[in-house]
C-alpha positions as CSV (number, residue, x, y, z in Angstrom):
1,M,0.0,0.0,0.0
2,Y,2.8,2.3,0.8
3,L,4.3,1.9,-2.7
4,V,1.0,2.7,-4.3
5,S,0.7,5.8,-2.3
6,A,4.3,6.9,-3.2
7,F,3.6,6.2,-6.9
8,L,0.4,8.2,-6.9
9,G,2.0,11.1,-5.0
10,A,5.0,11.2,-7.4
11,Y,2.6,11.0,-10.4
12,A,0.6,13.9,-9.0
13,G,3.8,16.0,-8.4
14,F,5.1,15.4,-11.9
15,A,1.6,16.2,-13.3
16,A,1.5,19.5,-11.5
17,L,5.0,20.5,-12.7
18,C,4.2,19.3,-16.2
19,A,1.0,21.4,-16.3
20,I,2.9,24.7,-15.9
21,T,5.8,24.1,-18.2
22,R,5.8,26.9,-20.7
23,R,5.8,24.5,-23.7
24,N,2.8,22.5,-22.3
25,V,0.6,25.4,-21.2
26,P,-1.3,25.6,-24.6
27,L,-1.8,21.9,-24.5
28,V,-3.3,21.8,-21.0
29,W,-4.9,25.2,-20.4
30,T,-7.6,26.9,-22.4
31,T,-6.3,30.3,-21.1
32,P,-2.8,30.8,-19.7
33,P,-2.8,30.4,-15.9
34,S,-2.1,33.4,-13.6
35,R,1.2,33.8,-11.7
36,G,-0.5,32.7,-8.5
37,V,-1.7,29.4,-10.1
38,V,1.7,28.8,-11.6
39,R,3.4,29.4,-8.2
40,A,0.9,27.2,-6.4
41,L,1.2,24.3,-8.8
42,R,5.0,24.6,-8.7
43,V,5.0,24.5,-4.9
44,A,2.5,21.6,-4.9
45,G,4.5,19.7,-7.4
46,F,7.7,19.9,-5.5
47,L,5.9,19.1,-2.2
48,L,4.2,16.1,-3.6
49,L,7.5,14.8,-5.0
50,A,9.2,15.3,-1.7
51,L,6.3,13.8,0.3
52,S,6.3,10.7,-1.9
53,W,9.5,9.8,-0.2
54,L,7.7,9.3,3.1
55,P,5.8,6.1,2.3
56,C,9.0,4.6,0.9
57,Y,10.7,5.4,4.2
58,L,7.9,4.0,6.2
59,N,7.9,0.7,4.2
60,W,11.7,0.3,4.2
61,D,14.4,2.1,6.1
62,L,16.4,5.1,5.0
63,P,18.8,3.7,2.5
64,M,16.4,1.2,0.9
65,G,13.5,3.6,1.1
66,T,15.5,6.3,-0.7
67,A,16.6,3.9,-3.5
68,A,13.0,2.7,-3.9
69,W,11.8,6.3,-4.0
70,V,14.2,7.2,-6.8
71,M,13.1,4.2,-8.8
72,N,9.5,5.1,-8.0
73,L,10.1,8.6,-9.4
74,T,11.3,7.1,-12.6
75,V,8.3,4.8,-13.0
76,S,5.8,7.6,-12.2
77,A,7.5,10.0,-14.7
78,L,7.2,7.4,-17.4
79,A,3.6,6.7,-16.5
80,L,2.9,10.4,-17.0
81,V,4.9,11.1,-20.1
82,F,3.6,8.3,-22.4
83,P,-0.1,9.2,-22.1
84,F,0.7,12.9,-22.0
85,A,1.8,12.7,-25.7
86,Y,-1.8,11.7,-26.7
87,V,-4.1,13.2,-24.1
88,P,-2.3,16.0,-22.2
89,R,-5.2,17.5,-20.4
90,R,-6.5,14.1,-19.2
91,S,-3.1,13.2,-18.0
92,V,-2.8,16.3,-15.8
93,Q,-6.4,15.8,-14.5
94,A,-5.4,12.2,-13.6
95,G,-2.6,13.8,-11.5
96,G,-5.2,15.7,-9.4
97,V,-7.1,12.4,-8.9
98,A,-3.8,10.7,-8.0
99,A,-3.1,13.2,-5.3
100,L,-6.4,12.6,-3.7
101,L,-6.0,8.8,-4.0
102,A,-2.5,9.0,-2.5
103,G,-3.9,10.7,0.6
104,L,-6.8,8.2,0.8
105,V,-4.4,5.2,0.5
106,L,-2.3,6.6,3.4
107,L,-5.4,7.2,5.5
108,V,-6.7,3.7,4.9
109,R,-3.3,2.3,5.8
110,A,-3.2,4.3,9.0
111,L,-6.6,3.0,10.2
112,P,-6.4,0.3,12.8
113,T,-7.5,-3.2,11.8
């Protein structure tokens, strides 16, 4: 469960950063986003990428968790880039859903059984 949460968080972070890249703005947005939206998505993207390390750390220890996180970043970036070539707006929207699901998976994992 932790690995799924880390994957979804990293996917959401990359999607947020991909949505505000200057080259991708016409593909994702109907009108260019304001500076505040760009700044918020940039901060959210970097925070989600950094927070995706936490489930890897909780599942493994520091060295193994960090190695798993780096590999998880690679897989989540590839999972975003390939569909982005065909449906960019849907890929970014899936990033928003992935952020919600990542939090939900962590909450379900934290519930006592």
